C-alpha positions in Angstrom: 18.2 77.4 55.5 18.2 76.1 52.0 20.0 77.6 48.6 17.0 78.2 45.7 19.2 80.5 43.4 23.0 81.0 42.3 24.0 83.3 39.6 27.0 83.4 38.6 28.2 86.9 36.9 31.5 87.3 34.9 33.4 91.1 35.2 35.8 92.9 34.3 38.1 95.4 35.5 40.3 97.9 34.3 43.9 96.8 34.9 47.0 98.9 34.8 49.9 97.6 32.7 52.2 95.9 35.9 54.9 94.1 34.9 56.0 90.5 36.2 58.2 87.8 35.2 55.8 86.0 32.8 55.6 89.4 31.2 52.3 92.0 31.2 49.3 92.5 33.1 46.3 92.4 30.1 44.5 95.6 29.7 41.4 94.0 32.1 41.3 91.7 35.0 38.7 88.9 35.0 36.4 87.7 38.0 33.4 86.0 39.1 30.8 87.7 41.3 28.4 85.2 42.9 25.3 85.7 44.2 23.7 82.9 46.5 20.3 83.0 47.1 18.9 80.8 50.1 15.1 80.5 51.2 14.3 83.1 53.6 15.2 85.8 50.8 19.0 86.8 52.0 21.5 87.2 49.5 25.1 86.3 50.3 27.8 87.5 47.7 31.4 85.2 46.7 34.2 87.1 44.6 36.3 84.4 42.4 38.5 84.5 39.3 36.7 84.7 36.0 38.8 82.9 33.3 36.4 80.9 30.5 37.3 77.4 32.4 36.6 78.6 36.0 33.6 80.0 34.4 32.2 76.7 32.9 32.7 74.8 35.9 30.7 77.7 38.3 27.7 77.4 35.9 27.8 73.6 35.9 28.0 73.3 39.7 25.7 76.5 40.5 22.8 74.6 39.3 23.6 71.9 41.3 23.6 73.8 44.5 19.7 74.4 44.3 17.6 72.6 47.6 20.9 72.1 49.2 21.5 73.2 53.2 24.2 76.1 53.2 25.7 74.1 56.1 26.1 71.2 53.8 29.7 72.3 52.9 30.5 68.5 52.4 27.9 67.6 50.3 28.7 71.1 48.4 32.7 69.4 48.2 30.5 66.2 46.7 29.3 68.4 44.6 32.1 70.1 43.0 34.0 66.5 42.6 31.4 65.2 40.9 30.1 68.1 38.4 34.5 68.0 37.8 34.9 64.3 37.1 31.7 64.2 34.7 32.8 67.2 32.7 36.3 65.7 32.2 34.9 62.5 31.5 32.8 64.0 28.9 35.1 66.3 27.4 37.8 63.1 27.2 34.7 61.3 25.2 33.9 63.7 22.7 37.8 64.1 22.2 39.1 63.0 18.8 41.9 61.2 19.4 45.5 62.3 20.0 43.4 65.9 20.6 44.6 67.7 24.4 42.1 67.9 27.5 41.8 71.5 28.3 39.0 70.8 31.0 41.1 68.1 32.4 44.4 70.2 32.3 42.2 72.0 34.4 40.7 70.0 37.3 43.0 70.2 39.6 43.2 69.7 43.2 43.9 73.6 43.1 40.6 74.2 40.5 38.9 72.0 42.8 39.5 74.1 46.0 38.8 77.0 44.1 35.2 76.3 42.7 34.3 75.3 46.1 35.9 78.4 48.0 33.4 80.2 45.3 30.6 79.1 46.6 31.4 78.5 50.4 31.9 82.1 50.9 28.5 82.9 50.1 27.4 80.1 52.0 29.4 81.6 55.3 28.0 85.4 54.0 24.2 83.8 54.5 24.8 82.0 57.8 26.3 84.9 59.7 22.8 87.3 58.6 21.4 85.0 59.8 22.7 84.0 62.9 23.5 87.9 62.9 27.7 87.4 63.8 30.3 88.1 60.9 32.4 85.4 59.4 35.2 85.7 61.4 32.8 84.4 64.2 32.1 82.1 62.5 35.8 80.7 61.9 36.6 80.7 65.7 36.5 84.4 66.6 38.6 87.1 66.0 42.1 87.3 67.3 42.5 91.0 65.9 40.5 93.8 64.9 42.7 95.6 62.1 44.5 93.0 59.7 47.6 95.1 58.2 48.1 95.3 54.6 51.8 95.5 52.6 51.6 98.4 49.8 52.3 95.8 46.0 54.8 97.8 44.5 55.3 97.1 40.7 57.2 98.1 38.0 55.0 99.0 34.8 54.6 101.2 32.1 52.8 104.4 31.5 50.2 103.1 29.4 49.0 99.7 28.0 50.2 99.5 24.2 47.1 100.4 22.4 45.2 102.4 24.9 42.5 100.9 25.3 41.3 103.5 27.7 43.3 106.6 29.8 46.6 105.8 31.0 46.2 105.2 35.3 48.4 107.9 37.5 51.3 106.1 38.7 52.7 107.0 35.6 56.1 105.0 34.1 58.2 102.8 37.1 61.1 101.3 35.3 64.2 101.7 37.8 64.8 102.6 41.6 64.0 106.7 41.6 60.9 105.9 40.0 60.0 102.5 42.9 60.8 104.9 45.3 58.1 107.7 44.5 55.6 105.2 43.7 56.3 103.5 47.0 56.0 107.4 48.5 52.8 107.7 47.0 51.3 104.0 48.4 52.9 104.8 52.0 51.3 108.6 52.3 47.6 107.7 50.8 47.4 104.3 52.0 49.5 104.4 55.3 51.1 101.0 54.6 53.6 100.1 57.1 55.7 97.1 54.8 56.2 97.0 51.2 56.6 94.5 48.2 58.1 94.7 45.5 57.2 92.7 42.5 60.4 91.7 41.3 61.8 89.2 38.3 61.3 92.4 36.2 64.2 94.2 35.3 68.2 92.1 36.4 68.5 90.8 40.0 71.2 94.2 39.6 69.2 96.5 39.3 66.3 95.2 41.6 68.3 95.2 44.4 69.2 98.6 43.7 65.4 98.9 44.2 65.6 97.4 47.5 68.2 99.5 48.6 67.1 102.9 47.4 63.7 101.5 49.2 65.5 101.0 53.0 67.1 104.3 52.2 63.8 106.2 51.6 61.6 104.3 54.3 64.4 103.1 57.0 61.7 101.1 59.5 59.7 99.8 57.3 60.1 96.0 56.9 60.7 95.5 52.6 59.9 91.7 50.7 60.7 90.9 46.9 59.0 88.1 44.6 60.2 87.6 41.3 58.2 84.9 40.7 61.0 82.5 39.9 62.8 84.0 37.6 66.5 83.6 39.7 68.1 80.1 39.6 69.8 79.1 43.4 73.0 80.8 43.0 71.2 84.3 41.6 68.8 83.7 44.4 71.3 83.4 47.5 73.8 86.3 45.3 70.6 88.4 46.4 70.0 87.1 49.0 73.6 88.0 50.4 73.4 91.1 48.6 69.8 92.2 50.8 71.1 90.6 54.3 69.2 92.5 57.1 67.2 94.8 54.4 64.5 92.2 53.7 61.9 90.6 56.0 61.7 87.7 53.8 62.4 86.5 49.9 59.3 84.8 48.2 59.3 82.5 45.4 63.0 83.4 44.2 63.4 80.0 42.7 60.8 77.5 42.1 60.1 74.2 43.6 60.2 73.2 47.2 63.6 71.3 46.9 65.6 74.5 44.6 63.4 76.8 47.5 65.2 74.7 50.5 68.3 74.8 48.9 68.0 78.5 49.2 67.4 78.6 52.3 70.2 76.6 53.6 72.8 79.2 51.8 70.9 82.7 53.2 69.7 84.0 56.6 66.3 85.4 55.8 62.9 83.1 55.9 61.6 82.2 52.5 57.8 82.4 51.5 55.5 80.9 48.7 53.0 81.0 47.2 53.7 78.8 44.3 55.5 75.7 45.3 53.1 75.1 48.3 49.4 75.6 46.9 47.7 72.7 48.5 47.4 70.4 51.5 49.3 67.7 49.7 52.3 70.3 48.9 52.7 70.4 52.7 54.8 67.2 54.3 57.6 68.3 51.8 57.8 71.3 53.0 58.1 69.9 56.2 60.7 67.5 55.4 63.0 70.1 53.9 62.8 72.8 56.2 61.4 75.3 53.2 59.5 77.2 52.8 59.2 79.5 56.3 56.4 81.2 55.2 53.2 80.1 53.1 51.2 83.2 51.3 47.7 81.7 51.9 44.8 81.9 49.5 41.5 81.0 49.8 40.8 81.3 46.5 43.0 78.5 46.0 43.3 77.1 49.6 39.1 75.7 48.9 37.6 78.5 51.1 37.8 79.9 54.5 37.4 77.0 56.5 40.2 75.2 54.9 42.3 78.2 55.5 41.6 77.7 59.3 42.7 74.3 59.1 45.9 75.6 57.0 46.7 78.1 60.0 46.3 75.3 62.4 48.8 73.4 60.6 51.3 75.8 59.8 51.0 76.6 64.1 51.7 72.8 64.6 54.9 73.2 62.6 56.2 76.2 62.9 55.5 77.8 59.5 54.1 81.4 59.7 51.7 82.8 57.4 51.3 86.5 54.7 48.3 86.1 52.6 48.5 86.4 49.0 46.9 88.8 46.7 45.6 88.6 43.0 43.8 91.3 40.9 40.4 91.2 43.6 37.5 93.5 44.5 35.6 94.2 47.8 34.1 90.8 48.4 37.7 89.0 48.3 39.2 91.8 50.4 36.6 91.4 52.9 37.1 87.3 53.2 40.9 87.9 53.2 39.9 90.5 56.1 37.9 88.1 57.7 40.8 84.8 57.8 43.4 87.8 58.8 41.2 88.4 61.7 41.6 84.7 63.0 44.8 83.1 62.3 46.8 82.1 65.1 50.4 82.2 62.4 49.7 84.9 60.5 53.4 87.0 61.3 53.5 89.4 58.1 51.0 92.4 56.8 49.1 90.9 53.7 49.1 91.5 50.1 46.7 93.2 48.4 46.1 94.9 45.0 43.6 97.7 46.2 45.3 100.7 45.3 45.5 99.6 41.6 42.2 98.9 41.0 39.8 102.0 40.2 36.6 100.2 40.3 34.6 98.0 42.2 31.6 96.4 43.2 30.5 97.7 46.8 28.2 100.1 47.5 30.2 103.2 48.6 28.6 103.3 52.3 30.7 99.6 53.0 33.0 100.8 55.5 36.2 98.4 54.2 39.0 101.6 54.3 42.7 101.4 54.7 43.8 103.2 57.6 47.2 103.0 58.6 48.0 100.0 55.6 45.3 98.3 57.8 41.7 97.0 57.3 39.5 96.8 60.2 37.3 93.2 60.4 33.7 94.7 59.6 31.4 93.4 62.6 28.3 93.7 60.8 26.5 90.1 60.0 28.5 88.0 57.3 30.5 89.2 55.7 29.9 93.0 56.7 29.7 94.2 52.9 27.2 95.7 50.5 27.4 95.0 46.9 25.9 97.7 45.0 24.2 95.0 41.4 24.5 98.2 39.1 28.0 98.1 39.5 28.1 94.7 39.0 26.1 95.3 35.8 28.2 97.9 34.4 31.4 95.7 34.6 29.3 92.6 33.6 29.2 95.1 30.3 32.4 95.8 30.5 33.5 92.0 30.5 31.1 91.5 27.8 33.3 94.0 25.1 36.6 94.2 26.3 37.4 90.4 24.7 40.0 88.8 27.2 38.4 85.8 28.5 41.6 84.5 30.4 44.5 85.8 32.5 47.9 86.0 29.7 50.7 87.5 30.5 52.8 86.6 27.9 50.6 87.6 24.9 50.2 91.7 25.5 54.3 91.3 25.9 54.7 89.7 22.9 53.2 92.6 21.2 55.7 94.6 22.5 58.8 92.1 22.0 57.8 89.3 19.7 60.8 86.4 21.2 59.2 87.2 24.5 58.3 83.7 26.3 57.7 84.2 29.9 59.8 81.6 30.6 61.8 81.1 34.0 64.4 81.0 35.1 65.0 84.2 33.3 68.0 85.4 34.7 71.1 83.0 35.6 73.8 86.0 36.8 73.2 88.9 39.0 
């Protein structure tokens, strides 16, 4: 089965003003929808990041994949490497002396893996459809028929400054009581059985108060907090000691594996990351240092679903556990995440998802991808097991054309409110 055409469609979805250590989400989140057509007329779907630099790489690679067999992932990988190398060389050659090289900066191992993943997933969708089996079967077979997800809790503003569209229904969440209300709605509407707090926004003491309030309201649910490296080692240790017995794990409290390992030696709960271990070359240091104990995998930047299975095997070998990272995503990515979650041997925690925050999607209404008791049933239909609404893709593409957002940038919209804002971390040096 050979590829006959690939279209890459940038889309934008409305995003609430969710706060994090870097700043605040923009009015719209960007994604790319990949439609891959094979010589038998069948279609495979993929989804990935949608910023301008990623679109440049996706478009360049897509042109060179026509005619390649969907089974030949090594050849697709070679095309990705060759195209990114060529693009960097062209930019360097054309740039004036002393100029920066944004394409070269973007052509990191993580970017190459992300580009490969964008095309690997629709290949797997096509292969599964041709064989009449779900993607989970192509990855070795499902170990579970449901994948648990966690309520992803954010501090947030009531609305974006300038209000480009109607305010979301969640309202302002800037203290512990409001966060408990947000969590209650998430649990009631989606059945989530674990809670994750995006921290690094309020002072560490206030965020400790938030976790304690959540623990009081939900005494049986696991809770985790992720301040995105907003704390120093000493602050992370103080938070860990204050919340001993309340956290299932502490995610990326500090920057870098060495600092994570120091925190791990001084606190009792496991440490998790999707920041300091994001590629295979990061694993040796993590194993040597003995931290983190949990890796949040993400097929978008680990090179696809098959490489995620390789990560899973390595984690099992070295006694590292897995959860799953989420950025703002649509239903195609949720399906892919669920197929990997179904086969992972080291998956020990519920996975992250932004789905409750999104009011727009590209999946057809009849696609059976629902949260039941905080979990998504693993699709059993061939391929990813989803149907894409191409009219919805077109509408969200038009929204992309009109919204003016072209790259992920949480700092600039925060500066509109606080001109002194830098987004630098660590932000907090005391509890």
